[in-house]
C-alpha positions in Angstrom: 0.0 0.0 0.0 1.7 3.2 -1.2 -1.0 5.8 -1.4 -4.4 5.8 0.3 -7.6 7.9 -0.4 -10.0 8.5 2.5 -13.5 8.7 1.1 -14.6 11.0 3.9 -14.0 14.3 5.6 -13.4 15.9 9.0 -11.8 14.3 12.0 -11.9 10.7 10.8 -10.0 11.7 7.6 -7.4 13.4 9.7 -7.2 10.3 12.0 -6.6 8.0 9.1 -4.0 10.4 7.6 -2.1 10.3 10.9 -1.7 6.5 10.9 -0.8 6.6 7.2 2.0 9.1 7.9 3.3 6.7 10.7 3.4 3.9 8.2 4.9 5.9 5.4 1.7 5.8 3.3 0.9 8.9 1.2 -2.6 10.4 1.6 -5.3 11.7 -0.7 -8.3 13.8 0.5 -11.5 14.4 -1.4 -13.6 17.5 -1.0 -17.1 18.5 -2.1 -17.5 21.9 -3.7 -18.9 23.4 -0.5 -16.1 21.9 1.6 -12.9 23.1 -0.2 -11.5 25.0 2.7 -11.9 22.2 5.3 -9.0 21.1 7.5 -8.7 17.6 6.1 -8.3 19.0 2.6 -5.3 21.0 3.8 -3.7 18.1 5.6 -3.4 15.5 2.8 -0.6 15.0 0.4 -3.0 15.6 -2.4 -6.6 16.8 -2.6 -9.2 16.0 -5.4 -12.5 17.7 -5.7 -15.6 15.5 -6.1 -19.2 16.3 -6.7 -20.5 14.7 -3.5 -19.3 12.4 -0.6 -22.2 10.1 -1.4 -21.2 9.4 -5.0 -19.1 6.2 -5.1 -18.0 6.7 -8.7 -16.5 10.1 -7.7 -14.3 8.5 -5.0 -13.0 5.9 -7.5 -12.4 8.5 -10.1 -10.4 10.6 -7.6 -8.4 7.6 -6.4 -7.4 6.8 -10.0 -6.6 10.5 -10.8 -4.4 10.7 -7.7 -2.7 7.4 -8.2 -4.1 5.9 -5.0 -4.1 2.1 -4.6 -6.5 1.9 -1.6 -9.6 3.5 -0.3 -10.6 3.9 3.4 -14.2 4.9 3.9 -14.1 6.3 7.4 -17.5 6.3 9.0 -20.8 7.6 7.7 -21.5 8.5 4.1 -20.6 5.3 2.1 -18.6 3.5 4.8 -21.1 0.6 5.1 -22.1 0.4 1.4 -21.5 -3.0 0.0 -22.0 -1.6 -3.5 -19.2 0.9 -2.9 -16.9 -1.8 -1.5 -17.6 -4.0 -4.6 -17.0 -1.0 -7.0 -13.7 -0.2 -5.2 -12.5 -3.8 -5.6 -13.7 -4.1 -9.2 -11.6 -1.0 -10.0 -8.5 -2.8 -8.8 -8.2 -0.8 -5.5 -7.8 -2.2 -2.0 -10.9 -1.7 0.2 -10.1 -0.9 3.8 -13.1 -2.5 5.3 -15.2 -5.7 5.5 -15.9 -7.8 2.5 -19.0 -6.7 0.5 -20.9 -9.8 1.4 -20.3 -9.3 5.1 -21.5 -5.7 4.7 -24.7 -6.8 3.1 -25.4 -9.5 5.7 -24.4 -7.4 8.7 -25.0 -3.9 7.5 -28.6 -4.4 6.5 -30.2 -4.1 9.9 -33.2 -6.3 9.0 -31.1 -9.1 7.7 -28.7 -8.7 10.6 -31.5 -9.4 13.1 -32.3 -12.6 11.3 -28.7 -13.8 11.3 -28.3 -12.9 15.0 -31.4 -15.0 15.9 -30.0 -17.9 13.9 -26.6 -17.5 15.7 -28.4 -17.6 19.1 -27.8 -13.9 19.8 -30.8 -12.2 21.4 -32.3 -9.3 19.5 -34.8 -6.5 20.4 -38.3 -7.7 19.6 -40.1 -6.2 16.6 -43.1 -4.1 17.3 -46.3 -3.0 15.6 -47.8 -0.9 18.4 -46.3 1.9 20.5 -44.1 2.5 22.3 -41.8 1.7 19.4 -38.8 3.1 17.5 -38.5 3.6 13.7 -35.0 2.9 12.5 -33.1 3.2 9.2 -32.3 -0.2 7.7 -29.1 1.0 6.0 -27.4 3.2 8.6 -27.0 4.5 12.1 -25.6 7.4 14.0 -29.0 8.6 15.1 -30.2 9.4 11.6 -33.4 7.9 10.4 -34.6 7.2 13.9 -37.9 8.3 15.5 -39.6 7.3 18.8 -43.4 6.7 18.5 -45.5 6.8 21.7 -49.0 6.9 20.2 -50.5 5.5 17.0 -51.2 8.9 15.6 -47.5 9.7 15.5 -46.5 6.8 13.4 -47.2 8.1 9.9 -45.3 11.3 10.5 -42.4 9.4 12.1 -42.1 7.0 9.2 -42.1 9.9 6.7 -39.4 11.8 8.6 -37.3 8.7 9.2 -37.4 7.8 5.6 -36.4 11.3 4.5 -33.4 11.4 6.9 -32.3 7.9 5.9 -32.5 8.8 2.2 -30.5 12.0 2.8 -27.9 10.3 5.0 -27.5 6.9 3.4 -29.1 7.0 0.0 -31.6 4.3 1.2 -35.0 5.1 2.7 -35.9 1.6 4.1 -36.9 1.6 7.8 -38.2 -0.9 10.3 -39.9 -1.0 13.7 -38.6 -2.2 17.0 -40.0 -2.2 20.6 -38.8 0.9 22.3 -36.9 0.2 25.6 -37.3 3.2 27.9 -34.2 3.1 30.2 -31.6 0.6 28.9 -27.9 1.1 28.8 -26.2 1.2 25.4 -23.1 -1.0 25.4 -21.0 -2.0 22.4 -18.2 -4.5 21.8 -15.2 -3.6 19.7 -14.2 -6.3 17.2 -11.2 -7.1 15.1 -11.2 -9.9 12.6 -8.6 -11.1 10.1 -9.1 -13.0 6.8 -7.7 -16.2 8.4 -10.7 -16.9 10.7 -9.6 -15.1 13.9 -12.2 -12.8 15.5 -11.2 -10.9 18.7 -13.4 -8.9 21.1 -11.5 -6.0 22.6 -13.8 -5.1 25.4 -16.7 -2.8 25.7 -17.6 0.8 25.4 -20.6 2.3 27.2 -22.4 5.0 25.2 -25.6 5.5 27.2 -25.6 9.3 27.4 -27.1 10.4 24.1 -29.0 13.3 22.5 -31.1 13.0 19.4 -30.2 9.3 19.4 -26.5 10.2 19.0 -23.8 9.5 21.5 -22.3 12.3 23.6 -20.0 10.5 26.0 -18.4 7.1 25.7 -16.3 5.2 28.2 -14.5 1.9 28.8 -14.9 -0.2 30.8 -18.6 0.0 31.6 -19.7 0.3 35.2 -22.5 -2.1 34.4 -20.4 -5.1 33.3 -18.5 -7.6 35.4 -16.3 -10.3 34.0 -19.1 -12.8 33.5 -21.4 -10.4 31.6 -18.5 -9.0 29.6 -17.6 -12.6 28.5 -21.2 -13.3 27.5 -21.6 -10.1 25.5 -18.2 -10.6 23.8 -19.1 -14.1 22.9 -22.3 -13.0 21.3 -20.5 -10.3 19.3 -17.9 -12.8 18.1 -20.6 -15.3 17.1 -22.4 -12.7 15.1 -19.3 -11.5 13.3 -18.3 -15.1 12.5 -21.8 -15.8 11.1 -21.6 -12.9 8.6 -17.9 -13.6 7.6 -16.7 -10.4 9.0 -13.2 -9.1 8.4 -11.7 -5.8 9.7 -12.7 -3.5 12.5 -16.3 -3.4 13.5 -18.6 -2.9 16.5 -21.5 -5.0 17.8 -24.0 -2.7 19.5 -26.3 -3.9 22.3 -28.9 -2.5 24.7 -28.6 -3.8 28.3 -31.4 -4.2 30.8 -30.1 -5.5 34.1 -28.1 -8.6 33.0 -30.2 -9.2 29.9 -28.8 -7.8 26.6 -30.2 -7.5 23.1 -28.2 -7.2 19.8 -29.0 -3.9 17.9 -26.6 -3.9 15.0 -23.1 -4.5 13.7 -21.4 -1.3 12.5 -19.2 -2.4 9.7 -16.7 0.4 10.0 -14.5 2.3 12.5 -16.5 4.0 15.1 -16.4 7.7 16.1 -15.5 6.5 19.7 -12.7 4.1 18.7 -10.1 6.1 20.7 -11.6 4.9 23.9 -10.8 1.3 23.1 -7.3 2.3 21.9 -6.7 4.0 25.2 -7.5 1.0 27.4 -6.0 -1.7 25.1 -3.0 0.1 23.5 -4.2 -1.2 20.1 -4.1 1.2 17.1 -7.4 0.1 15.4 -6.8 2.1 12.3 -3.4 0.6 11.8 -4.9 -2.8 12.2 -7.5 -2.0 9.6 -4.7 -1.4 7.1 -2.7 -4.4 8.3 -5.7 -6.7 8.0 -6.5 -5.4 4.5 -2.9 -6.3 3.6 -3.5 -9.9 4.6 -1.8 -9.9 8.0 -2.9 -12.3 10.8 -4.1 -11.0 14.2 -1.3 -11.8 16.7 -2.5 -9.7 19.6 -4.3 -10.6 22.8 -4.8 -7.3 24.5 -6.2 -6.8 28.0 -8.2 -3.9 29.4 -6.0 -1.6 31.5 -7.3 1.5 33.3 -10.2 3.5 32.1 -10.9 6.1 29.3 -13.7 8.6 28.6 -14.5 10.5 25.4 -16.7 13.5 24.8 -17.6 15.2 21.5 -17.3 18.9 21.3 -19.9 20.2 18.9 -21.1 23.5 17.4 -24.6 23.1 18.9 -26.9 24.7 21.4 -26.0 23.3 24.9 -29.6 22.8 25.9 -31.6 22.0 22.7 -28.7 20.4 20.9 -29.6 22.2 17.7 -26.7 22.5 15.3 -25.1 25.9 15.0 -23.1 27.5 12.2 -20.4 30.2 12.0 -16.7 31.0 12.0 -14.5 29.7 14.8 -12.8 32.9 15.8 -10.8 31.4 18.7 -10.0 27.7 19.4 -7.9 26.5 22.3 -7.9 22.7 22.8 -6.2 21.1 25.7 -2.7 19.6 25.4 -3.0 17.4 28.5 -5.2 14.7 26.9 -5.7 13.1 23.5 -7.6 15.4 21.1 -9.0 14.4 17.6 -9.9 17.7 16.0 -12.0 18.3 12.9 -11.4 22.0 12.4 -8.9 24.7 13.2 -9.2 28.3 14.3 -10.6 30.5 11.5 -12.5 27.6 9.9 -16.2 27.9 9.1 -18.8 25.4 10.3 -21.7 25.3 7.8 -25.0 23.5 7.8 -24.2 20.7 5.3 -22.1 18.4 7.5 -21.7 17.1 11.1 -20.9 20.1 13.4 -18.1 18.3 15.3 -15.3 20.5 16.4 -13.2 17.9 18.2 -13.2 14.7 20.3 -11.6 14.9 23.7 -10.3 11.6 25.2 -8.9 11.2 28.7 -7.5 8.1 30.3 -6.4 7.1 33.8 -5.7 4.2 36.1 -9.2 4.5 37.4 -12.5 5.9 36.1 -12.4 8.7 38.6 -8.9 9.7 37.4 -10.0 9.7 33.8 -13.1 11.8 34.5 -11.0 14.3 36.6 -8.5 14.7 33.8 -11.3 15.2 31.3 -13.0 17.8 33.5 -9.7 19.7 33.9 -9.1 19.6 30.1 -12.6 20.9 29.4 -12.0 23.8 31.8 -9.0 24.7 29.6 -10.9 24.5 26.4 -12.0 27.7 24.7 -14.1 28.2 21.6 -15.3 31.7 20.5 -17.3 32.9 17.5 -20.2 30.4 17.6 -22.3 28.6 20.1 -21.0 25.2 21.3 -21.9 22.4 23.7 -18.9 23.1 25.9 -20.9 24.3 28.9 -23.0 21.1 28.6 -19.9 18.9 28.5 -18.5 20.5 31.6 -21.8 20.0 33.4 -22.1 16.4 32.2 -18.6 15.3 33.3 -19.1 16.7 36.8 -22.7 15.4 37.2 -23.1 13.2 40.3 -25.2 10.6 38.5 -22.6 10.2 35.8 -19.9 10.1 38.4 -21.8 7.3 40.2 -22.0 5.3 36.9 -25.8 5.7 36.9 -26.2 6.2 33.2 -29.0 5.0 30.8 -30.3 6.2 27.5 -32.8 8.3 29.4 -30.1 10.2 31.3 -30.7 13.6 29.5 -34.5 13.2 30.0 -34.1 12.6 33.7 -31.4 15.2 34.1 -32.1 18.0 31.6 -29.0 19.6 30.2 -27.5 22.3 32.5 -30.1 21.7 35.2 -29.2 21.5 38.8 -28.7 17.9 40.0 -31.3 16.3 42.2 -30.7 16.4 45.9 -31.8 12.8 46.5 -28.6 11.3 45.0 -26.3 9.6 47.6 -24.1 12.0 49.4 -20.9 10.2 48.5 -21.4 11.0 44.7 -21.7 14.8 45.1 -17.9 15.3 44.8 -17.2 18.6 46.3 -20.6 20.2 45.8 -20.8 19.1 42.1 -18.0 21.5 41.1 -14.8 19.4 41.4 -13.0 22.7 42.3 -13.5 23.8 38.7 -15.7 26.7 37.3 -19.2 25.4 37.4 -21.4 25.5 34.3 -24.3 28.0 34.6 -27.4 26.1 35.6 -30.5 26.7 33.6 -34.1 25.4 33.8 -34.9 22.6 31.4 -36.9 23.3 28.2 -40.7 23.2 29.0 -41.7 21.1 25.9 -40.4 17.9 24.5 -40.3 19.3 20.9 -38.5 22.5 20.3 -40.4 25.6 21.1 -39.8 27.6 18.0 -38.0 30.9 18.3 -40.6 33.6 18.2 -41.1 37.3 19.2 -44.1 39.6 19.3 -44.4 41.8 16.2 -47.6 43.7 17.1 -50.5 43.4 19.5 -51.8 39.8 19.2 -49.2 38.8 16.5 -45.9 36.9 16.7 -43.3 35.9 14.1 -41.6 32.6 14.2 -37.9 32.6 13.2 -35.4 29.9 12.3 -33.2 29.0 15.4 -30.4 28.0 13.0 -29.4 28.0 9.3 -30.9 25.1 7.4 -33.2 23.9 4.6 -37.0 23.8 4.9 -37.9 20.2 4.5 -41.6 20.3 5.3 -44.2 23.1 5.7 -47.2 21.8 7.7 -49.3 24.9 7.7 -50.7 27.6 5.3 -52.3 31.0 5.7 -55.4 30.6 7.9 -54.4 27.3 9.5 -55.4 26.8 13.1 -52.7 25.2 15.2 -52.5 24.1 18.8 -49.6 24.8 21.2 -46.8 22.3 20.4 -48.1 21.5 16.9 -45.4 21.4 14.2 -45.3 24.3 11.8 -42.0 23.8 9.9 -39.4 21.1 9.7 -35.8 22.3 9.2 -32.9 20.2 8.1 -29.3 21.0 9.1 -26.3 18.6 9.1 -28.6 15.9 7.7 -30.7 15.9 10.9 -34.3 17.1 10.9 -35.7 19.5 13.5 -39.5 20.2 13.8 -40.4 23.7 14.9 -43.6 23.9 17.0 -46.1 26.6 17.6 -45.5 28.3 21.0 -49.3 28.5 21.7 -52.7 28.0 20.2 -52.8 30.3 17.2 -54.0 31.0 13.7 -51.4 31.2 10.9 -51.3 34.8 9.6 -48.7 34.2 6.9 -46.1 31.6 5.8 -42.9 33.1 4.3 -41.1 29.9 3.1 -41.7 26.9 1.0 -40.2 23.4 0.9 -36.7 23.4 -0.4 -35.9 27.0 0.7 -32.5 27.5 2.4 -32.8 29.9 5.3 -30.4 31.8 7.6 -30.6 31.7 11.4 -33.1 34.3 12.5 -35.1 34.3 9.2 -38.8 34.9 9.5 -40.7 31.6 8.7 -44.3 32.1 9.9 -46.5 34.8 11.4 -49.0 33.8 14.0 -52.1 35.5 15.4 -53.1 34.7 18.9 
């Protein structure tokens, strides 16, 4: 392998480039027209412009143009596309990922559930009545997912999930599962070579999530002992073996007590892979390249110490809505591992994931890792746009998180930036919840589950509804003269390939609608006028 193209962008492209440099492999970046000035484009040995990150033929054209002999797909976009993997191999290029057949069998969530059942791996039961969750069959990362709690929500949830899935993965198939209210989300990291060896490299707990996307990941999990870890690892290895998996992958599970259910196999490197690297000492990206080169797995790593990762995003710290703007100042900590996606002076737009950086701290114990992460977050500075930094500082110091009491309902039970409940055990309060660091400003939680749309009074009895962020109008639910109830959706905006419904703040009549589907709007743009 002499020259490698990364068919991706942002921090994962930079992460792969770093390993390539260590191995003496030259790097090729691809950039879409609206992404020319991105950091990953400036970091590669050569950069080729393509029409879209979702066009497989463009990546192959770019690889041939640049003289690359291998393609690494990163995560997201086409990373789990069996068709893309086949096209890469048909073009005579090395594919840094699982075989196309394994991607088809394990990557299609519906087929994966059937294979898991045949391999004796428990799966989440399918559902036809609420509470249930709609999921994209061809992807993950929170896109194409909707929770349905009543029958009248199902049609809209299916429509929205299909739109997001089509936008994010080019495949709008969805399926329904029973929704588990308070499970833990635990995943097992896998490495498999082409000679029949499949290794489980311990777990990562990813229970703290917003919008079905992970916010904090750690290893080991406070919920697993040796026996449960062994059972979950065995289930992950059995599934990977059943699909003929090769490369780095992750088997995701939900955990209720000591019962676990298989969710999916992510046939790619994960965003949170540095957590496993920190506790095993294994460079997962390097092993992806070595396995693609035909090497045998000759490692038997053990879990040592603890590691925690958080994701620094350009997003509102309470509503988690993505934000856009120029990073005028960026100071990232030097005391821990940082995987950055942007640099000072870069612009974060509305077309892609708004990640700024991943921060990963490790220590001999979980408390030591969390203390180091808290100190690093206190040093971090971002100016020029809104970020979730206050939320991350709040989260890492939260008594419930410190006690290891995390489920997927964490941010519902403890709304972002709210004061912690006083009924938690005294021994988890840890110096008054501040850890001797500047405390995040505490705010009351939002008063509705859906976003209360940004609005202000324009005249007596009239309000205007404005966009809380830049984005594209995906759906207009109302027209002039419509009568709406408080909390009813008016507009759906899409930003960073995630949809956000904007709800009426009160019972009202629609006076005017100023946008139509397909319009791109700036933050603060007037969308709808309402009469009381």
